[in-house]
C-alpha positions as CSV (number, residue, x, y, z in Angstrom):
1,X,0.3,-6.0,22.0
2,X,0.5,-4.0,19.0
3,X,0.7,-5.8,15.8
4,X,3.7,-6.1,13.6
5,X,4.2,-6.2,9.7
6,X,7.6,-8.4,8.5
7,X,9.4,-7.2,5.4
8,X,11.9,-9.2,3.9
9,X,13.7,-8.4,0.8
10,X,14.8,-11.1,-0.9
11,X,17.4,-11.6,-4.1
12,X,17.9,-15.3,-3.7
13,X,18.6,-18.5,-2.4
14,X,14.5,-19.0,-2.2
15,X,15.0,-22.2,-0.1
16,X,16.1,-20.2,3.2
17,X,13.4,-17.6,2.4
18,X,11.4,-20.7,2.6
19,X,12.8,-21.4,5.8
20,X,12.6,-17.6,7.1
21,X,8.8,-17.6,6.5
22,X,8.3,-20.8,8.1
23,X,10.0,-19.8,11.4
24,X,7.5,-16.6,11.2
25,X,4.5,-18.5,10.9
26,X,6.0,-20.9,13.7
27,X,6.2,-17.4,16.2
28,X,4.4,-18.3,19.3
29,X,2.3,-14.7,19.1
30,X,1.6,-15.6,15.0
31,X,-1.9,-13.3,16.1
32,X,0.4,-10.4,16.0
33,X,1.7,-10.9,13.2
34,X,-0.6,-8.8,10.7
35,X,1.1,-9.4,7.6
36,X,4.6,-11.0,5.7
37,X,5.7,-8.7,2.7
38,X,8.3,-10.7,0.7
39,X,9.9,-7.8,-1.7
40,X,11.4,-9.2,-4.3
41,X,13.2,-8.8,-7.7
42,X,12.9,-12.7,-8.9
43,X,10.6,-12.9,-11.7
44,X,10.2,-16.7,-11.2
45,X,7.3,-18.0,-8.7
46,X,8.6,-18.3,-5.0
47,X,8.3,-21.9,-3.6
48,X,6.3,-20.4,-0.5
49,X,3.4,-21.9,1.4
50,X,-0.1,-19.9,0.8
51,X,-1.1,-18.3,3.6
52,X,-3.6,-15.3,4.2
53,X,-1.0,-13.3,6.2
54,X,2.0,-13.6,3.5
55,X,2.0,-11.4,0.3
56,X,4.3,-11.3,-2.4
57,X,5.5,-7.3,-3.9
58,X,7.3,-7.8,-7.2
59,X,9.5,-4.9,-7.7
60,X,12.1,-5.8,-10.6
61,X,13.1,-1.8,-10.6
62,X,14.3,-1.5,-7.0
63,X,17.2,0.0,-6.6
64,X,18.6,-1.4,-3.9
65,X,17.8,-3.4,-0.6
66,X,17.0,-0.4,0.7
67,X,14.3,0.5,-1.9
68,X,13.0,-3.0,-1.5
69,X,12.5,-3.0,2.6
70,X,10.9,0.8,2.0
71,X,8.4,-0.3,-0.3
72,X,7.7,-3.4,2.3
73,X,6.9,-0.8,4.9
74,X,4.6,1.5,2.7
75,X,2.5,-1.9,2.1
76,X,1.4,-2.2,5.8
77,X,-0.2,-0.9,8.5
78,X,0.9,-2.2,11.9
79,X,2.6,0.3,14.2
80,X,5.6,-2.3,14.5
81,X,7.7,-3.4,11.6
82,X,10.2,-6.4,11.8
83,X,12.6,-6.4,9.5
84,X,14.1,-9.7,8.5
85,X,17.0,-10.9,5.7
86,X,15.7,-13.8,3.7
87,X,18.3,-16.2,5.2
88,X,17.3,-15.7,8.9
89,X,15.7,-18.7,11.1
90,X,13.7,-17.3,14.1
91,X,13.6,-18.7,17.8
92,X,9.7,-19.4,18.6
93,X,9.7,-16.8,21.1
94,X,11.3,-14.2,19.0
95,X,8.2,-11.8,18.5
96,X,6.9,-12.3,22.0
97,X,10.5,-11.8,23.9
98,X,11.3,-8.8,21.3
99,X,7.7,-7.0,21.4
100,X,7.9,-7.2,25.2
101,X,11.2,-5.5,25.7
102,X,10.7,-3.0,22.7
103,X,7.4,-1.8,25.1
104,X,9.4,-2.2,28.5
105,X,10.7,1.7,27.6
106,X,9.1,4.4,26.0
107,X,12.1,6.0,24.8
108,X,13.4,2.3,23.1
109,X,12.6,2.3,19.5
110,X,14.4,-0.7,18.4
111,X,15.2,-4.5,19.5
112,X,17.1,-7.1,17.7
113,X,18.1,-10.7,18.9
114,X,21.4,-12.3,19.5
115,X,22.9,-14.9,16.9
116,X,23.0,-18.7,17.2
117,X,25.0,-20.9,15.6
118,X,23.1,-23.6,13.2
119,X,23.7,-27.2,14.1
120,X,26.1,-28.0,11.6
121,X,28.2,-24.8,12.4
122,X,31.6,-24.6,11.7
123,X,34.7,-22.6,12.5
124,X,33.9,-19.8,10.2
125,X,30.5,-19.4,11.5
126,X,30.7,-20.0,15.3
127,X,33.4,-17.6,15.0
128,X,31.4,-14.7,13.0
129,X,28.0,-15.9,15.7
130,X,31.3,-15.0,18.6
131,X,31.4,-11.5,16.9
132,X,27.9,-10.6,16.6
133,X,27.2,-11.4,20.0
134,X,30.1,-9.3,21.7
135,X,27.6,-6.9,23.3
136,X,24.7,-8.3,24.5
137,X,21.4,-7.0,27.2
138,X,22.4,-3.3,26.4
139,X,21.7,-0.4,24.5
140,X,24.2,-0.1,21.2
141,X,24.8,2.7,18.6
142,X,24.2,0.5,15.3
143,X,23.1,-3.2,14.5
144,X,22.8,-4.9,11.3
145,X,19.9,-5.6,9.5
146,X,19.3,-9.4,9.5
147,X,16.4,-8.9,12.2
148,X,15.4,-5.7,13.7
149,X,11.8,-5.0,15.2
150,X,11.1,-1.4,14.7
151,X,8.4,1.1,15.6
152,X,6.6,2.4,12.7
153,X,6.5,5.8,13.7
154,X,10.7,5.8,14.2
155,X,11.4,4.5,11.1
156,X,9.0,7.2,9.3
157,X,10.4,10.0,11.6
158,X,14.7,9.3,10.1
159,X,13.2,8.4,6.5
160,X,13.3,5.0,6.2
161,X,16.3,2.8,4.9
162,X,19.0,5.2,2.5
163,X,18.3,3.7,-0.6
164,X,21.5,5.1,-2.3
165,X,23.6,2.8,-0.3
166,X,23.8,-0.6,-2.0
167,X,25.7,-1.9,1.5
168,X,26.2,-0.9,5.0
169,X,22.1,0.7,4.8
170,X,21.8,-1.1,7.8
171,X,24.3,0.7,10.1
172,X,23.3,4.1,8.6
173,X,19.5,3.5,9.5
174,X,20.1,1.9,12.8
175,X,22.5,4.6,13.8
176,X,19.7,7.2,12.3
177,X,17.7,5.5,15.0
178,X,19.9,5.8,17.8
179,X,19.5,9.4,18.0
180,X,15.6,9.1,18.7
181,X,16.1,6.6,21.3
182,X,17.5,3.2,22.6
183,X,18.6,0.6,20.4
184,X,18.3,-3.0,22.5
185,X,20.7,-5.9,21.7
186,X,18.8,-8.8,23.8
187,X,20.3,-12.6,24.7
188,X,16.6,-13.6,25.9
189,X,15.8,-14.7,22.4
190,X,17.9,-15.3,19.0
191,X,18.1,-16.5,15.5
192,X,19.8,-18.3,13.4
193,X,21.9,-17.0,10.2
194,X,21.1,-19.6,7.6
195,X,23.7,-17.6,5.2
196,X,26.6,-17.4,7.3
197,X,29.7,-17.6,6.0
198,X,31.0,-21.2,5.5
199,X,34.5,-20.2,5.0
200,X,37.7,-18.1,4.6
201,X,37.0,-17.8,1.1
202,X,33.7,-16.9,1.6
203,X,34.7,-14.2,4.2
204,X,37.0,-13.0,1.6
205,X,34.8,-12.1,-1.2
206,X,31.9,-11.0,1.1
207,X,33.7,-8.5,3.1
208,X,34.8,-7.1,-0.2
209,X,31.7,-6.6,-1.4
210,X,30.3,-5.7,2.1
211,X,33.0,-2.8,2.7
212,X,32.4,-1.1,-0.8
213,X,30.0,1.5,0.6
214,X,32.1,2.0,3.8
215,X,33.1,5.7,3.0
216,X,29.7,6.7,1.2
217,X,27.4,5.3,4.2
218,X,30.1,8.0,6.7
219,X,27.8,10.8,5.1
220,X,24.8,12.3,6.9
221,X,25.5,10.2,10.0
222,X,27.8,10.3,13.4
223,X,30.5,8.6,13.2
224,X,31.3,7.6,17.1
225,X,35.4,7.3,18.4
226,X,35.2,3.5,18.7
227,X,33.9,3.2,14.7
228,X,37.2,5.2,13.5
229,X,39.6,2.2,14.0
230,X,37.3,0.2,11.8
231,X,37.3,3.2,9.1
232,X,41.0,3.8,9.3
233,X,42.1,0.2,9.2
234,X,41.9,-0.6,5.4
235,X,44.4,2.5,4.7
236,X,46.0,1.2,7.0
237,X,46.3,-2.2,5.6
238,X,46.9,-0.7,2.3
239,X,49.6,1.4,3.5
240,X,51.2,-1.8,4.8
241,X,51.1,-3.6,1.6
242,X,52.8,-0.8,-0.2
243,X,55.6,-0.9,2.2
244,X,56.0,-4.4,2.1
245,X,56.2,-4.3,-1.4
246,X,58.6,-1.9,-1.5
247,X,60.9,-4.0,1.1
248,X,61.6,-6.2,-2.2
249,X,64.4,-3.1,-2.8
250,X,64.9,-2.4,0.9
251,X,64.7,-4.8,3.7
252,X,63.5,-2.7,6.5
253,X,60.7,-1.4,4.5
254,X,59.7,-5.5,3.9
255,X,60.0,-5.6,7.8
256,X,58.1,-2.7,8.4
257,X,55.6,-3.7,6.1
258,X,54.6,-7.2,7.4
259,X,54.4,-5.6,11.4
260,X,51.8,-3.2,10.0
261,X,49.9,-5.8,8.5
262,X,50.1,-7.9,11.4
263,X,49.7,-5.6,14.2
264,X,45.7,-5.3,13.4
265,X,45.0,-8.9,13.4
266,X,47.0,-9.3,16.8
267,X,45.0,-6.7,18.7
268,X,41.6,-7.8,17.4
269,X,42.5,-11.3,18.0
270,X,43.4,-10.6,21.7
271,X,40.8,-8.8,22.6
272,X,37.9,-11.7,20.9
273,X,39.8,-14.2,22.4
274,X,39.2,-12.8,25.8
275,X,35.5,-12.4,25.2
276,X,33.2,-15.5,26.9
277,X,31.1,-15.4,23.5
278,X,34.4,-16.9,21.7
279,X,35.7,-20.8,21.6
280,X,38.5,-20.3,18.9
281,X,41.7,-21.1,19.5
282,X,44.2,-17.8,19.1
283,X,45.8,-19.0,15.8
284,X,42.7,-19.2,14.1
285,X,41.2,-15.8,15.2
286,X,44.7,-14.5,13.9
287,X,44.4,-16.0,10.3
288,X,40.3,-15.0,10.2
289,X,41.0,-11.1,11.0
290,X,43.9,-11.4,8.3
291,X,41.7,-12.2,5.6
292,X,39.0,-10.0,7.1
293,X,41.0,-7.3,7.3
294,X,42.5,-7.7,4.0
295,X,39.5,-8.1,2.2
296,X,38.2,-5.1,4.1
297,X,41.1,-3.3,2.7
298,X,40.5,-4.3,-1.2
299,X,36.6,-3.5,-0.9
300,X,37.0,0.1,0.9
301,X,39.6,0.9,-1.8
302,X,37.2,-0.6,-4.9
303,X,34.2,2.0,-2.8
304,X,36.3,5.1,-3.3
305,X,35.4,5.4,-7.0
306,X,31.5,5.5,-5.6
307,X,32.5,8.5,-3.3
308,X,34.6,10.0,-5.7
309,X,31.4,9.9,-8.4
310,X,29.1,10.8,-6.2
311,X,30.9,14.0,-5.3
312,X,31.5,14.6,-9.1
313,X,27.7,14.5,-9.7
314,X,27.1,16.9,-6.4
C-alpha cells in the first residue's frame, strides 16, 4: 500500500503532542509510515522519543497553522499525507482502515475517522463527540482538520491549506477537496480528541476564537444551503440581544428578544436529542447551545474587522 507522511502543526501542550506521536508509532501498519513531521514554533526542545521516522521542523516565522501544515507536506514525498492536530490519540488500526478506505474508490480523495470519548469524558466532551459523529459512513462536504488522510496529488491540486486564515482553514481546505472527489467519514476506526472542551467555559472561550474567521473563510469557496443557517445565526443572535436590550424600555421588545435568543438553541437541541450519537438530556443541550451560539455571535462580530481590513487592502 502507499506510504504516508504524517504532518502535525504544534503550538503548545507538549504532553498531548507526545501522546499523538506515540499513537502514530503504535499503528498496526507502522511500515506504511514514511515520516512524522512536527512543525513547531516552540523554540524549546520537545519531549519526544527519538525515532528515525520523526522529524522536528522549527518554523518560528510560520504565519498560521495552515502555513505550518503546508511546510510539513513540502518536507515529505509520500503519496499520502495524514494531517493530525497535536492533541489527537489514534486507534491502532487508524492508518490501516483509513488507507484501505481511501484505496477503495478511485474518486475518493480523503478519509477521516469518527471521534471517541476519552475514558474520563464529562458531559461537555461527550456532547461535542456526539456533534462530531452526527454523519458517519457517508460522503461529506467538509470536515475538521483533526485527523485527515489525503492523497498528496489532491492536496497539491487545491494549493494546500489557505495560509491567510488563522481558524476555519480546515473547512475551507476540505470543501476545496470535495470539488475533486469524495470525502468519507468512517466509523470503522476512531480517534480521541485529547484537548477536547471539558467545560462550558472552555467552549465559550474557544468558540469565540474559532468563529473569528467565519466570514473571511467564505471567500473563494462554495457555501452549501445547509451551511447558511450557521453563518446567519450569529447575526440573528446579535439582533436578538439588541431587541432584548430594547426591552428595557418596552416589554414587548424584551419578550421578542428573549424568543429570538431561545429559538435557535431549542431547534438545534431538539435535532441533536433525536440523534443516536447523543446521550445527554434535553435541558443540558439547551444550555450548551445557548452558550455555543452566544460565543459564535461574539466571535463573528469580532471577526468583521478582519473582513473589512482585507477589503480595504484589496
